[in-house]
C-alpha positions as CSV (number, residue, x, y, z in Angstrom):
1,M,20.6,-23.2,16.4
2,Q,23.9,-24.5,16.0
3,S,26.7,-22.1,15.1
4,E,28.8,-22.8,11.6
5,E,31.9,-24.0,13.4
6,P,33.8,-27.3,12.5
7,R,32.8,-30.2,14.1
8,K,34.7,-30.7,17.3
9,F,34.7,-34.6,18.9
10,I,36.3,-35.8,22.4
11,E,36.8,-39.4,22.9
12,L,34.7,-41.1,25.5
13,E,35.5,-43.8,27.7
14,W,34.1,-47.1,29.0
15,V,34.3,-49.6,32.0
16,C,34.1,-53.5,31.8
17,P,31.8,-55.1,33.4
18,N,34.2,-58.3,34.0
19,C,37.0,-56.5,35.7
20,E,36.0,-53.0,36.5
21,S,39.0,-51.5,34.3
22,R,38.5,-48.0,32.2
23,N,39.0,-48.3,28.6
24,K,39.1,-45.4,26.1
25,G,35.9,-45.3,24.1
26,S,37.9,-46.6,20.3
27,K,39.0,-49.6,22.2
28,K,36.5,-52.2,21.5
29,T,37.8,-54.7,23.6
30,C,39.0,-54.5,27.5
31,E,42.8,-53.8,27.5
32,N,43.1,-55.6,30.7
33,C,41.6,-58.7,30.7
34,G,40.1,-58.8,26.5
35,A,36.5,-59.2,27.3
36,P,34.9,-57.5,24.3
37,Q,32.6,-54.6,24.9
38,P,28.9,-55.8,25.5
39,E,25.9,-53.8,23.7
40,N,24.8,-52.8,26.9
41,V,27.6,-51.0,28.4
42,K,27.3,-47.3,28.2
43,F,29.4,-45.0,26.9
44,E,30.8,-42.1,29.6
45,R,33.1,-38.7,29.4
46,A,36.6,-39.1,30.8
47,A,37.6,-36.6,33.5
48,A,40.2,-35.5,31.5
49,E,38.8,-34.1,28.1
50,T,40.7,-32.7,24.9
51,I,39.3,-32.1,21.1
52,I,40.3,-34.5,19.0
53,T,42.8,-33.3,16.2
54,D,44.0,-36.5,14.7
55,E,42.2,-36.9,11.6
56,T,41.9,-41.1,11.6
57,A,40.4,-40.1,14.9
58,I,38.1,-37.5,13.9
59,K,36.9,-39.4,10.8
60,A,35.9,-42.6,13.0
61,A,34.0,-40.0,14.9
62,S,31.9,-38.5,12.3
63,A,31.3,-42.3,10.7
64,G,28.2,-42.7,13.0
65,A,27.1,-45.6,15.3
66,D,28.9,-48.8,15.5
67,I,27.0,-51.9,15.1
68,H,27.1,-55.2,17.3
69,C,27.3,-58.4,15.4
70,G,23.9,-60.2,15.6
71,F,25.7,-63.4,15.6
72,C,28.6,-63.0,17.7
73,G,28.2,-59.6,19.7
74,T,31.6,-58.2,18.2
75,R,31.6,-54.7,18.0
76,N,32.1,-53.2,14.4
77,P,32.5,-49.8,13.1
78,A,28.9,-48.2,11.3
79,T,30.8,-48.4,7.9
80,A,31.4,-52.4,8.0
81,V,28.8,-54.7,6.1
82,T,30.4,-57.8,7.7
83,C,31.4,-58.5,11.2
84,S,35.3,-58.2,11.5
85,Q,34.9,-61.3,14.0
86,C,32.8,-64.0,12.5
87,G,32.1,-62.7,9.2
88,G,28.5,-62.2,9.9
89,D,26.3,-60.1,7.7
90,L,25.9,-57.1,9.9
91,K,22.4,-56.1,8.5
92,E,21.4,-58.6,11.6
93,G,23.3,-56.3,14.2
94,Q,22.2,-54.2,16.6
95,K,23.1,-50.2,16.1
96,R,24.1,-48.8,19.1
97,Q,22.3,-45.9,20.6
98,A,23.4,-42.6,20.0
99,G,22.2,-39.0,20.0
100,Q,22.0,-38.6,23.7
101,L,23.3,-35.7,25.6
102,L,26.4,-36.9,28.0
103,Q,26.9,-35.0,31.6
104,A,30.4,-34.3,32.7
105,A,32.2,-37.0,34.7
106,P,32.5,-36.4,38.3
107,P,35.6,-35.6,39.2
108,P,38.5,-38.1,39.8
109,P,40.0,-38.9,43.0
110,Q,43.8,-37.2,43.7
111,N,45.7,-40.5,42.8
112,I,45.0,-44.0,42.1
113,R,47.8,-46.8,43.0
114,C,48.1,-49.4,40.1
115,S,47.1,-52.6,41.1
116,N,49.4,-54.5,39.2
117,C,52.9,-52.5,39.7
118,N,51.9,-50.4,42.7
119,F,52.6,-47.3,41.3
120,E,51.0,-44.3,42.0
121,N,48.8,-42.6,39.5
122,Q,47.0,-39.5,39.0
123,G,43.6,-39.7,39.3
124,A,42.5,-38.6,35.8
125,Q,45.0,-41.4,34.5
126,T,43.1,-44.5,32.5
127,T,46.3,-46.4,32.4
128,C,49.5,-47.1,34.6
129,Q,52.0,-44.7,33.9
130,Q,54.7,-47.1,34.7
131,C,53.2,-50.4,33.4
132,G,50.8,-49.7,30.8
133,A,48.0,-51.9,32.8
134,P,44.5,-50.2,32.7
135,L,43.4,-48.3,36.2
136,P,39.9,-49.2,38.2
137,K,37.0,-46.8,37.8
138,Q,36.9,-44.6,41.0
139,T,35.4,-41.5,42.1
140,V,36.0,-39.4,45.1
141,G,36.1,-40.7,48.0
142,V,35.1,-44.0,46.4
143,A,36.9,-47.0,46.1
144,N,35.8,-49.2,43.3
145,A,38.9,-51.5,42.5
146,P,38.8,-55.2,43.0
147,K,41.0,-54.9,46.2
148,P,41.1,-52.0,48.4
149,Q,44.8,-50.8,48.6
150,P,46.1,-48.6,51.7
151,A,47.2,-45.7,49.1
152,I,43.4,-44.8,48.3
153,A,43.3,-43.8,52.1
154,P,44.4,-40.1,51.6
155,A,41.9,-39.5,49.0
156,Q,39.2,-40.9,51.2
157,K,40.6,-38.5,54.2
158,R,39.9,-35.7,52.2
159,K,36.8,-35.4,52.6
160,N,37.5,-35.1,56.6
161,P,39.0,-31.8,56.4
162,N,36.4,-30.2,54.5
163,W,33.1,-31.3,57.1
164,F,35.6,-30.0,59.6
165,L,36.3,-26.6,57.8
166,W,32.6,-26.1,56.9
167,G,31.1,-27.1,60.5
168,G,33.7,-25.2,61.9
169,L,32.6,-22.2,59.3
170,G,28.8,-22.8,60.4
171,A,29.9,-22.9,64.3
172,F,31.7,-19.6,64.1
173,L,28.7,-17.7,62.0
174,L,26.2,-19.2,64.4
175,L,28.5,-17.9,67.7
176,C,29.0,-14.6,65.9
177,C,25.3,-14.0,65.6
178,V,24.8,-15.3,69.0
179,A,27.0,-12.6,70.0
180,M,25.7,-9.8,68.3
181,V,22.0,-10.6,69.4
182,A,23.3,-10.8,73.1
183,L,25.7,-7.7,72.7
184,F,22.6,-5.5,71.2
185,F,19.6,-6.9,72.6
186,F,20.3,-8.5,76.0
187,P,20.4,-6.4,79.2
188,S,23.6,-7.1,80.8
189,K,23.4,-4.7,83.7
190,S,20.6,-2.1,85.3
191,V,20.9,1.5,86.2
192,R,18.3,3.6,88.1
193,G,17.5,6.8,86.2
194,T,15.0,9.9,86.8
195,V,13.4,11.5,84.2
196,T,14.7,15.1,83.3
197,D,13.7,15.7,79.7
198,V,10.8,14.2,77.6
199,H,10.2,15.3,73.8
200,W,7.9,14.5,71.0
201,Q,7.8,15.0,67.5
202,T,5.0,14.1,64.9
203,S,4.6,14.4,61.0
204,V,1.4,14.4,59.0
205,P,1.7,14.0,55.2
206,V,0.1,15.3,52.6
207,Q,-1.0,13.7,49.7
208,E,-2.5,14.4,45.8
209,V,-2.2,12.2,42.8
210,R,0.5,13.3,40.6
211,A,2.1,11.7,37.4
212,V,5.4,9.5,38.0
213,D,7.0,8.5,34.9
214,Y,8.9,5.4,34.8
215,S,11.5,4.5,32.5
216,N,12.9,0.9,31.1
217,E,11.1,-1.0,33.3
218,P,11.4,-4.9,32.2
219,G,7.9,-6.8,32.0
220,S,4.5,-5.6,31.4
221,P,3.6,-2.1,32.1
222,P,0.4,-1.6,34.5
223,S,-3.1,-2.0,33.4
224,D,-3.5,1.5,34.2
225,A,-0.4,3.1,32.9
226,Y,-0.5,5.5,29.9
227,N,2.1,7.3,27.4
228,V,3.2,3.3,27.1
229,S,6.2,2.4,24.6
230,C,7.7,-0.5,24.6
231,H,11.1,-2.5,23.1
232,T,12.3,-5.6,23.2
233,E,15.5,-6.6,23.6
234,S,17.4,-10.0,22.9
235,Q,21.0,-11.5,23.5
236,Q,22.2,-14.7,22.3
237,V,22.9,-17.4,25.2
238,C,24.8,-20.3,23.8
239,E,26.1,-23.5,26.0
240,D,28.5,-26.3,25.2
241,K,26.4,-29.9,24.8
242,T,28.1,-33.1,25.0
243,V,26.2,-35.7,22.2
244,D,26.9,-39.4,22.0
245,Q,27.8,-40.6,18.6
246,G,27.3,-44.0,19.9
247,N,31.2,-44.8,19.0
248,G,33.4,-44.2,21.3
249,Y,33.4,-40.9,20.9
250,A,31.0,-37.3,21.6
251,E,30.4,-34.4,19.2
252,V,30.5,-31.0,21.2
253,V,28.0,-29.2,19.9
254,K,27.6,-25.1,20.5
255,D,23.6,-24.7,21.3
256,C,22.2,-21.4,20.8
257,H,19.0,-19.7,21.2
258,D,18.0,-16.2,21.6
259,E,16.1,-14.8,25.0
260,S,14.1,-11.9,25.0
261,Q,12.9,-9.1,27.6
262,D,10.4,-6.7,27.0
263,Y,11.2,-3.1,28.5
264,C,8.9,-0.4,28.8
265,S,8.6,3.3,29.8
266,Y,4.9,4.5,31.0
267,T,3.5,6.7,32.9
268,V,1.5,5.9,36.2
269,D,-1.1,8.4,38.4
270,E,0.2,7.7,41.9
271,W,-0.6,9.5,45.6
272,Q,2.7,11.3,46.3
273,T,3.5,13.2,49.2
274,I,3.6,17.1,48.3
275,Q,4.1,18.9,52.0
276,T,4.8,17.3,55.5
277,Y,3.5,19.4,58.6
278,D,5.6,18.5,61.5
279,L,5.0,19.5,65.2
280,N,7.5,19.2,68.3
281,G,6.7,19.6,71.9
282,S,8.5,18.8,75.0
283,D,5.8,17.5,77.2
284,L,3.4,14.4,77.2
285,N,0.7,15.3,75.2
286,P,1.6,14.9,71.7
287,Q,-0.3,17.0,69.0
288,Y,-0.6,16.1,65.4
289,D,-1.2,18.9,62.9
290,Q,-4.5,18.8,60.9
291,P,-3.8,20.8,57.5
292,T,-6.6,21.8,55.2
293,I,-7.0,19.7,52.1
294,Y,-8.4,20.3,49.0
295,N,-10.1,18.4,46.2
296,G,-8.4,15.7,44.8
297,Q,-6.1,15.5,48.1
298,R,-5.5,13.4,51.2
299,L,-3.8,12.8,54.5
300,G,-1.0,10.0,54.6
301,D,-0.1,8.0,57.3
302,S,1.1,10.3,60.3
303,T,4.3,9.1,62.0
304,D,5.9,10.0,65.5
305,Q,9.1,10.0,67.3
306,F,9.1,10.1,71.4
307,T,12.3,10.5,73.3
308,V,12.8,9.9,77.0
309,T,16.1,11.8,78.6
310,F,17.2,10.1,82.2
311,S,19.9,11.0,84.4
312,T,21.7,8.3,86.1
313,S,24.9,7.8,87.9
314,N,26.7,7.0,85.1
315,G,25.7,9.8,82.9
316,T,22.8,10.7,80.8
317,E,20.8,7.7,78.6
318,T,18.1,8.2,76.7
319,Y,15.1,5.6,75.2
320,S,12.4,5.9,72.5
321,P,9.0,4.6,73.4
322,D,7.1,2.8,71.1
323,S,3.6,4.4,71.9
324,V,1.7,7.4,72.6
325,S,0.7,5.4,75.7
326,E,3.9,4.3,76.6
327,F,5.4,7.9,76.1
328,Q,2.8,9.3,78.7
329,Q,4.0,7.5,81.6
330,F,7.4,9.0,82.0
331,Q,6.6,11.9,84.5
332,I,9.2,14.3,84.5
333,G,10.6,13.7,88.1
334,S,9.8,9.6,88.0
335,T,12.3,7.2,88.7
336,W,13.2,4.2,86.6
337,T,15.3,0.9,86.5
338,I,17.5,1.2,83.1
339,K,18.3,-2.0,81.3
340,L,21.9,-1.7,78.9
341,N,23.2,-4.0,76.9
342,L,27.0,-4.7,76.5
343,V,27.7,-1.9,74.9
344,G,25.8,0.6,77.0
345,G,22.6,0.8,75.0
346,V,18.8,0.9,76.5
347,V,17.1,-1.9,75.6
348,G,14.2,-1.8,78.0
349,V,13.1,0.4,81.0
350,E,11.0,-0.5,83.8
């Protein structure tokens, strides 16, 4: 829906297909070559836009789509009855299309050199600030002027530092990743070590079903939830849309709509750990507790942690085997080759 605000308009522009000059939307003939605007030339948003405040321009923007004379093709305002050029009846004319949503114009180049007087203008200008001649349509890094000018080169070269910047940043991040991997995961040296101590710790959780409360969770509750209480929160989201009026102007319309999201509070019965039974030892035979469980209870997944301590010429090193079978290989007094990374951490044992 639209908010109740005064109508807002901006002036568009069009590019002459005869000479590639940019013209303000209200101009019905090209300011550079004098050619009339053809019916098939579309209006575009300008790089620099301001809300129109002139009452005459607002009235013209509000009048509706222009009409191209069916006899001579001249563009006439929507309020006209006969053609301003040939006097023909505009009932035979063709109204311009209107109502299309227009996308924002691409960013202009940094500067444009006038082909008439060689003056360098800001990229958003449509006419030369020195001589008033229309300037050609250009976008960043692309020159559409009839003759390539040396002054455009700096705007083209602006892209290269960006590529170098992004390429350099990407290379730096890649080098950082490689350095981190090399620092922590790749062995850089080896030392001989003798096993002086081993240690293990095991944990066995006991679980039972308990009620778990969830509060203000987005979306729908699970199918097995109970004590369900839901509510809907809405917020208005607005955006400006630019609508072509078919007369060289566009209306800036604030389009708003409501977005809603459901939030629910509920209870779900879930398996929860109520107690954990731990065992520790300093041998190679880890044990797992076998607690008694009662009706409505179960044993959860057991976990374990193993530690082997080595004595080396550089001091003490510790290693954590991944499995019971690996842990049981480290007999007290046995000697192993320990691989260390650049920061002295153990990355492997042989």
